[in-house]
C-alpha positions in Angstrom: 9.0 -4.0 26.0 9.2 -7.5 27.0 10.0 -7.9 23.6 12.4 -5.8 23.1 14.0 -6.7 26.0 14.1 -10.4 25.1 16.0 -9.1 22.2 19.0 -7.2 23.4 19.4 -10.0 25.8 20.4 -12.3 22.9 22.0 -9.9 21.2 24.6 -9.0 23.8 24.8 -12.9 24.8 25.5 -13.4 21.0 29.3 -14.6 21.2 32.1 -12.7 19.0 33.9 -14.2 16.8 37.3 -14.5 15.7 39.9 -15.2 13.2 43.3 -16.5 13.8 45.8 -15.7 11.2 48.4 -18.2 10.1 52.3 -17.4 10.8 54.5 -17.3 7.6 57.8 -17.3 9.3 59.5 -20.5 10.5 58.5 -22.0 13.5 61.1 -23.6 16.1 58.2 -25.7 17.4 58.3 -27.7 14.5 58.7 -31.7 14.6 60.1 -34.2 12.1 57.8 -37.0 11.0 60.7 -39.0 10.2 60.6 -39.1 7.1 61.6 -35.3 5.8 64.4 -33.9 7.0 64.8 -30.4 8.8 66.0 -27.5 6.6 66.7 -24.1 6.9 64.2 -22.7 4.4 62.4 -19.4 5.2 59.4 -21.7 4.3 58.5 -24.4 6.6 56.9 -27.9 4.8 53.7 -28.5 5.4 54.8 -32.3 5.9 56.0 -30.9 9.6 53.6 -31.7 13.2 52.4 -28.1 14.9 52.7 -27.9 18.6 50.3 -25.2 19.8 51.6 -24.0 22.5 49.5 -22.9 25.7 49.8 -19.1 25.5 47.6 -16.0 26.0 50.4 -13.6 24.7 49.3 -14.0 21.2 46.1 -11.7 21.0 43.8 -12.6 17.9 42.9 -9.7 15.3 39.2 -9.4 14.6 38.3 -9.9 11.4 35.4 -7.4 11.5 34.2 -4.0 12.7 31.8 -3.9 15.5 29.0 -1.5 15.0 29.0 1.3 17.4 32.4 -0.5 18.5 30.4 -2.8 21.3 27.6 -4.7 19.4 28.5 -7.7 18.2 30.0 -9.1 14.8 31.1 -12.7 13.4 32.6 -14.1 9.8 30.7 -17.2 10.2 27.6 -18.3 8.4 25.6 -19.1 11.3 26.3 -16.0 13.7 25.6 -14.0 10.7 22.6 -15.6 10.7 21.8 -15.2 13.8 22.4 -11.7 14.2 20.2 -11.1 11.3 17.1 -12.5 12.8 18.1 -10.8 16.0 18.4 -7.5 14.4 15.5 -8.2 12.2 13.7 -8.9 15.0 14.4 -5.7 16.8 13.4 -4.0 13.3 9.6 -5.7 13.2 9.5 -4.7 16.8 10.2 -0.7 15.6 7.6 -1.3 12.8 5.3 -2.2 15.3 5.5 0.4 17.6 5.1 2.7 14.5 2.4 1.1 13.6 0.5 0.5 16.9 1.2 4.1 17.6 0.2 5.6 14.7 -3.2 3.8 15.1 -3.6 5.2 18.2 -2.8 9.0 16.4 -5.0 8.3 14.1 -8.0 7.6 16.9 -7.3 11.3 18.4 -6.6 13.4 15.4 -8.4 11.9 12.9 -7.9 11.6 9.2 -6.3 14.8 6.9 -2.5 16.1 7.9 -2.2 12.9 10.5 -3.7 10.6 8.9 -2.8 11.6 4.9 0.7 13.1 5.6 2.4 11.9 8.5 1.3 8.8 8.9 2.2 7.3 5.9 5.7 8.4 6.2 6.4 6.5 9.4 5.0 3.6 7.7 7.6 4.2 5.7 10.5 5.0 8.2 11.8 1.5 8.9 12.6 0.9 5.0 14.0 4.2 4.5 16.8 4.5 7.7 18.3 1.1 6.0 18.4 2.5 3.2 19.9 5.9 4.7 22.8 3.9 6.5 22.9 1.6 4.1 24.6 4.5 1.4 26.1 6.6 4.4 28.8 3.6 5.3 32.4 4.5 5.4 34.2 5.5 2.4 32.6 5.7 -1.3 33.4 2.0 -2.2 31.6 0.6 0.6 29.0 2.5 0.3 28.6 1.7 -3.2 28.7 -2.2 -2.2 26.8 -1.8 0.6 24.3 0.1 -1.3 22.7 -2.8 -3.0 21.3 -3.5 0.3 18.9 -0.8 0.4 18.2 -1.8 -3.5 17.5 -5.0 -2.0 15.0 -4.1 0.1 13.1 -1.1 -1.8 13.1 -4.1 -4.4 11.7 -6.8 -2.0 9.6 -4.5 0.0 7.5 -3.7 -3.0 7.4 -7.2 -4.7 6.7 -9.1 -1.7 3.2 -6.6 -0.3 2.2 -6.4 -4.3 2.2 -9.8 -4.4 2.5 -12.4 -2.0 0.8 -10.1 0.5 -1.5 -9.1 -2.0 -2.4 -12.5 -3.1 -2.6 -14.0 0.4 -5.2 -11.4 1.2 -7.8 -12.2 -1.6 -7.9 -15.6 -0.1 -8.2 -15.4 3.8 -10.5 -12.6 2.4 -12.5 -14.3 -0.4 -16.3 -14.5 -0.1 -18.8 -16.0 -2.8 -19.3 -13.7 -6.0 -22.8 -13.1 -7.1 -23.5 -10.9 -10.2 -19.6 -10.1 -10.3 -19.4 -8.6 -6.6 -18.4 -10.2 -3.4 -21.2 -10.7 -0.9 -20.2 -9.7 2.9 -19.7 -12.1 5.3 -20.8 -15.3 2.8 -18.0 -18.0 1.7 -19.9 -21.1 0.8 -18.3 -21.9 -2.6 -14.8 -23.0 -1.0 -12.0 -22.7 -3.3 -13.8 -21.8 -6.6 -11.8 -19.8 -9.1 -14.5 -18.0 -10.6 -16.9 -18.1 -7.9 -15.0 -17.3 -4.9 -13.2 -13.8 -4.4 -13.2 -10.5 -3.4 -14.3 -6.7 -3.8 -13.3 -3.3 -3.4 -14.8 0.2 -4.2 -13.4 2.9 -6.7 -11.2 4.5 -4.6 -9.2 1.5 -4.6 -9.1 1.4 -8.1 -7.3 4.7 -7.9 -4.8 4.1 -5.7 -3.5 1.3 -7.8 -3.7 3.7 -10.6 -1.2 6.2 -8.5 0.9 2.9 -7.4 1.7 2.5 -11.1 2.4 6.4 -11.9 4.8 6.1 -9.2 6.9 4.1 -11.2 8.0 7.4 -13.1 11.1 7.7 -11.1 12.7 4.3 -11.7 12.3 5.6 -15.7 13.6 8.5 -15.7 16.8 7.4 -13.8 17.4 4.1 -15.8 17.2 6.5 -19.3 20.9 6.7 -19.8 21.3 3.3 -19.0 18.9 2.3 -21.8 20.9 5.1 -24.1 24.0 4.0 -22.9 25.0 7.5 -22.0 27.5 7.9 -19.1 27.5 11.7 -19.0 24.0 11.9 -18.5 23.9 9.3 -15.3 24.3 12.1 -12.3 21.7 14.0 -14.6 19.6 11.6 -14.5 19.7 10.5 -10.7 19.6 14.4 -10.5 15.9 14.6 -12.0 14.9 11.4 -11.0 15.5 12.8 -7.1 13.0 15.8 -8.0 10.5 14.3 -9.7 10.7 11.5 -6.8 10.3 14.1 -4.1 7.5 16.0 -6.7 5.3 12.9 -6.3 6.0 12.2 -2.7 4.5 15.9 -2.1 1.4 15.3 -4.4 0.6 11.6 -2.8 0.2 13.0 0.4 -1.5 16.1 -0.3 -4.0 13.5 -2.2 -3.8 11.7 1.0 -4.9 15.0 3.1 -7.7 16.0 0.9 -8.9 12.6 -0.3 -11.5 12.3 3.0 -13.3 15.4 1.5 -13.0 14.3 -2.0 -14.4 10.9 -0.9 -17.7 13.1 1.3 -18.2 14.9 -1.8 -18.3 11.5 -4.3 -20.3 10.1 -2.2 -22.8 12.9 -1.8 -23.5 12.9 -5.8 -23.6 9.0 -5.2 -27.0 9.8 -3.0 -28.3 12.8 -5.3 -28.5 10.3 -8.0 -30.2 7.6 -5.6 -33.0 10.5 -4.8 -33.4 11.0 -8.3 -33.6 7.6 -9.5 -35.8 6.9 -6.2 -38.1 9.8 -6.8 -38.4 9.0 -10.7 -39.2 5.9 -10.4 -41.8 6.7 -7.6 -43.4 9.0 -10.1 -43.8 6.8 -12.8 -45.0 4.2 -10.8 -47.9 7.0 -9.7 -48.6 8.1 -13.7 -48.8 4.8 -14.6 -45.4 3.8 -16.1 -46.0 7.2 -18.5 -44.4 10.6 -18.3 -43.1 11.3 -21.7 -45.5 12.4 -24.7 -45.3 10.6 -28.2 -41.8 12.7 -28.9 -39.9 11.8 -25.9 -40.8 14.6 -24.1 -41.9 15.5 -20.3 -45.9 15.2 -20.4 -46.5 18.3 -18.9 -50.4 16.9 -18.4 -49.6 14.2 -16.6 -47.2 16.1 -14.8 -49.5 18.3 -13.6 -52.0 15.7 -12.7 -49.5 14.0 -10.4 -48.2 16.9 -8.4 -52.0 18.1 -7.6 -52.1 14.4 -6.2 -49.1 15.6 -3.9 -50.6 18.8 -3.0 -53.0 17.4 -0.4 -53.6 20.9 0.8 -54.3 22.7 -2.4 -52.3 25.8 -2.0 -50.7 24.5 -5.6 -47.4 24.4 -3.8 -45.2 21.4 -1.8 -44.1 21.9 1.5 -41.5 20.3 3.6 -44.5 17.7 4.9 -46.3 17.0 1.5 -42.9 16.3 0.2 -41.5 14.4 3.6 -45.6 12.3 3.0 -44.4 11.6 -0.8 -40.8 10.3 0.2 -42.4 7.8 2.8 -43.7 5.9 0.0 -40.5 5.7 -2.0 -37.8 2.5 -0.8 -34.2 4.2 -1.4 -33.1 0.5 -2.8 -29.1 -0.5 -1.5 -28.8 3.3 0.8 -30.2 3.7 4.1 -30.9 7.5 3.1 -32.4 10.0 5.9 -35.5 11.2 4.7 -34.8 15.0 5.4 -31.8 14.3 3.4 -33.5 13.5 0.8 -36.3 16.1 0.8 -33.5 18.5 1.1 -31.7 17.2 -1.9 -34.7 17.9 -4.2 -35.9 21.1 -2.9 -32.1 22.2 -3.9 -32.7 21.4 -7.7 -36.5 22.3 -7.5 -36.6 25.5 -5.1 -35.9 28.1 -7.9 -37.6 30.7 -5.6 -36.4 30.0 -2.5 -39.2 30.0 -0.2 -38.9 26.4 1.0 -41.8 25.0 -1.3 -42.0 23.9 -5.0 -45.1 25.7 -7.2 -45.8 24.0 -10.2 -43.6 25.3 -12.7 -40.7 24.5 -10.5 -42.2 20.9 -10.0 -42.4 20.5 -13.9 -38.6 22.2 -14.6 -37.8 20.0 -11.7 -38.7 16.5 -13.1 -37.6 17.2 -16.7 -34.2 18.4 -15.6 -33.9 15.1 -13.7 -35.4 13.1 -16.8 -33.2 14.6 -18.8 -30.4 13.7 -16.6 -31.1 9.8 -16.7 -31.5 9.9 -20.3 -28.1 11.1 -20.5 -26.7 8.7 -18.2 -28.5 6.0 -19.2 -28.1 4.1 -22.5 -28.9 5.3 -26.3 -32.3 4.8 -26.9 -35.6 6.2 -28.5 -37.0 9.0 -26.8 -40.7 7.9 -27.1 -42.7 7.0 -24.5 -43.1 3.2 -24.3 -39.2 3.6 -23.5 -39.5 5.5 -20.2 -39.8 2.8 -18.2 -36.4 1.3 -19.9 -34.7 4.8 -19.5 -35.7 4.7 -15.9 -35.0 1.6 -15.2 -31.2 1.3 -17.0 -30.8 5.0 -14.5 -31.6 3.3 -11.6 -29.1 -0.2 -12.2 -26.4 2.5 -13.1 -27.0 4.1 -10.2 -26.6 1.3 -7.4 -23.1 -0.2 -9.4 -21.9 3.6 -8.6 -23.1 3.8 -5.0 -21.3 0.5 -5.0 -18.4 1.6 -6.4 -18.0 4.2 -4.6 -18.4 2.4 -1.1 -20.4 2.9 2.2 -20.8 6.1 4.1 -18.0 7.9 5.8 -20.0 7.3 9.0 -21.1 3.5 8.9 -17.5 1.8 9.8 -17.4 -2.4 10.6 -16.9 -1.7 14.3 -18.3 0.7 16.9 -15.9 3.7 17.1 -16.0 4.6 20.8 -14.8 7.7 22.1 -10.9 7.8 23.6 -11.8 7.7 27.4 -8.3 9.8 28.2 -7.1 11.5 24.9 -4.3 13.1 26.6 -3.0 9.4 28.2 -3.8 7.9 24.7 -1.7 11.1 23.0 1.1 10.7 25.2 1.1 6.7 25.1 1.2 7.1 21.1 3.9 9.4 21.3 6.1 7.5 23.0 5.3 4.3 20.6 6.3 6.5 17.7 9.6 7.7 19.6 10.5 4.1 20.5 10.2 2.9 17.5 11.9 5.4 15.5 14.9 5.3 17.8 14.5 1.2 17.4 15.0 1.7 13.8 17.6 4.3 13.8 20.0 2.5 15.9 19.3 -1.0 14.7 19.6 -0.3 11.1 23.2 0.4 10.9 24.1 -3.1 12.5 21.3 -5.0 10.2 22.9 -3.6 7.1 26.7 -4.7 8.7 25.1 -8.5 9.7 23.4 -8.9 5.9 27.0 -7.9 4.1 28.8 -10.5 6.2 26.4 -12.6 5.5 26.9 -12.1 1.9 30.4 -12.2 2.4 30.6 -15.3 4.1 28.2 -17.6 2.3 28.8 -15.8 -1.4 25.2 -14.8 -2.0 24.9 -11.5 -3.3 23.4 -9.0 -0.6 20.8 -8.3 -3.0 19.1 -11.5 -2.3 19.1 -11.6 1.1 17.4 -8.3 1.6 15.4 -8.6 -1.0 14.2 -12.1 0.7 14.9 -11.2 4.5 14.7 -8.1 5.4 11.0 -7.2 3.9 9.6 -10.1 6.5 11.4 -7.8 9.3 10.4 -4.1 8.3 6.8 -5.2 6.6 5.6 -7.7 8.8 3.3 -5.2 10.3 1.7 -4.3 7.2 1.4 -7.5 6.1 -0.6 -9.3 9.5 -2.5 -5.9 9.7 -3.5 -6.5 6.1 -4.4 -10.3 6.5 -6.2 -9.3 9.6 -8.4 -6.7 7.9 -8.6 -9.1 5.0 -10.1 -11.9 7.2 -13.4 -10.2 8.3 -14.5 -11.3 4.7 -16.4 -7.4 4.0 -16.2 -5.4 0.8 -15.6 -2.1 3.4 -12.3 -3.6 4.8 -11.1 -5.3 1.4 -10.9 -1.6 0.4 -9.0 -0.8 3.4 -6.6 -3.5 3.0 -5.9 -3.6 -0.9 -5.6 0.6 -0.4 -3.3 -0.3 2.6 -1.1 -2.4 0.6 -1.3 -0.1 -2.6 -0.2 2.8 -0.4 2.8 1.6 1.1 4.2 0.5 -2.4 3.8 3.7 -3.3 5.3 5.7 -0.2 8.5 3.1 -1.1 8.3 4.1 -4.5 8.7 7.8 -3.5 9.8 8.2 0.1 12.3 5.6 0.0 13.3 6.0 -3.7 14.3 9.9 -3.0 16.3 9.2 0.0 18.1 6.2 -2.3 18.7 9.0 -5.2 19.8 11.6 -2.9 22.5 9.3 -1.4 23.6 8.0 -4.9 24.0 11.7 -6.2 25.3 13.1 -2.9 28.0 10.9 -2.6 28.9 10.4 -6.4 28.1 6.5 -6.5 27.2 5.0 -9.7 23.5 3.4 -10.4 23.9 0.1 -12.0 20.9 -1.5 -11.1 19.0 -2.2 -14.3 17.8 -5.3 -13.4 16.2 -4.3 -10.1 14.7 -0.9 -11.5 12.7 -3.5 -14.3 11.6 -5.6 -11.8 9.8 -3.5 -9.9 8.4 -1.6 -12.7 7.0 -4.8 -14.1 5.2 -5.7 -10.9 4.0 -1.9 -9.8 2.8 -1.3 -13.8 1.5 -5.4 -14.0 -0.8 -5.4 -10.7 -1.3 -1.6 -10.9 -3.1 -1.8 -14.1 -4.3 -5.2 -13.0 -6.6 -3.5 -10.2 -7.5 -0.3 -11.6 -9.5 -2.1 -14.7 -11.2 -4.4 -12.3 -13.2 -4.0 -8.8 -13.8 -7.7 -7.7 -10.8 -10.0 -7.8 -11.6 -14.1 -8.1 -9.6 -16.8 -6.8 -7.6 -17.3 -10.0 -6.3 -13.4 -10.0 -4.3 -14.9 -7.2 -2.0 -17.3 -9.7 -0.5 -13.8 -11.2 0.4 -12.3 -8.1 1.7 -15.4 -6.6 4.2 -16.1 -10.1 5.5 -12.2 -10.3 7.5 -12.9 -6.9 9.7 -15.9 -7.8 9.7 -14.4 -11.5 11.6 -11.2 -10.1 14.1 -13.4 -8.4 15.1 -14.9 -11.2 14.8 -11.8 -13.7 17.3 -10.3 -11.5 19.9 -13.6 -11.2 19.4 -13.7 -15.4 20.1 -10.4 -16.3 22.2 -9.3 -14.1 24.8 -12.4 -13.7 23.9 -14.4 -16.6 24.0 -11.5 -19.3 25.8 -9.1 -17.1 23.6 -5.9 -17.4 24.3 -3.0 -14.8 
């Protein structure tokens, strides 16, 4: 709260700047310079000197409108720059409150509806507020002029997060890359362009794909411009709005059900580990021979294995005997509970549901697992001499799949303690969310006005000001959080970092665009942002496809991200101000 009070104090101490107009009528307080003759013309000569009388009766007129009737405004460059810094600081404070409140709420309520639906919307709230007020200001002509602030913010946030912040996280989170995977907490190669970088899990790749797909509404809205059709523009805006809202709902539902999907995927990966480990163990006990000369399961060998495992000779494998078998198996790369592994074996082998495995059930189960290993492995001959090759390929593929899926949800990088006082924590989270929302709502409009006034004072288009400056205010908390996570130098935290970045861009593309298109449609504004849309689509598609095709990113990949940021600015300038795109 001390930061908020300091920013508000600076704001209200900011002097209001006014302008004084020159008077067109003749003045009686002109002195002759001794050369020119004073005449009676209605326009006085510029060679006369003017003496300003010390009077306070002449009231100066303000050339800028005070937001809400009391917040300061100015027409000077430095004054507006100062206001942008102050209002931007307040928006950053709002984003920080929303982020911290969201984290507290997530600790109490967990993922699902809160983590998947509520919190992503809160994260995009400051951007959405700025876009909303930029299109609601004054008349249609004023809104049309100021809406470029919203488009600049939308494009700037997207491009900054997925280029500058993305590349910085790769550099800060870099670890040594061995066998194509970054090793946790090992950073000995320095700035090796190919031997140092980060690795993520498969879920992060899915997030990158979703981010690329979220660009579709931009393309829909842009189609009439590409076809030079003015009649279809409003219809395209409406269709794009509907499609954007549909994507927003779909994305939120995906976030809600993603924890359940992850649990199912990880359970399947553990199941394949049990298959791989047990088959390798049986192969070793059978001296490498599980298949006959025709490539089918050798029933005699498997029968002998069954009898060696059946210690009491009752022709059934009990839970105790299965546990003794599991003790001798090493499940590489995974901490697997023995009872959990036994349950997985019983589920696949015990067709009679008596919690025991007969000889026939054992033979059928082993055959089923070997066939699964054959289907999953590389194509090879079905002869017995390739049994080891089949199982080795299956084991390596299982390890790779487990590595892509990520660690178990019960494992974390930090010890998660229970919330001591849930009621107090929930109240604190609610107050922080409320404060962040109110600050964002209150100071979005004056920030847009300050950007517009700064543009008038400098002649710099509002798009470029909002593209560069505003994302620093509204997305700084997300950027700092991502960089902190990346600095822990683990695959798990790297996956969380890049998933957050992809998710923030996706939410910008669907939620903020929905607000933007709703303003354009309701207020009858003109959609003339072809260059800006092209930049958003190029950056999201390039980084989305790039992020979906690989899970390890060496340092050289940062060059792609860093180049895209200045390229975006240059592209907009060239298309808008040289080729005259609209």
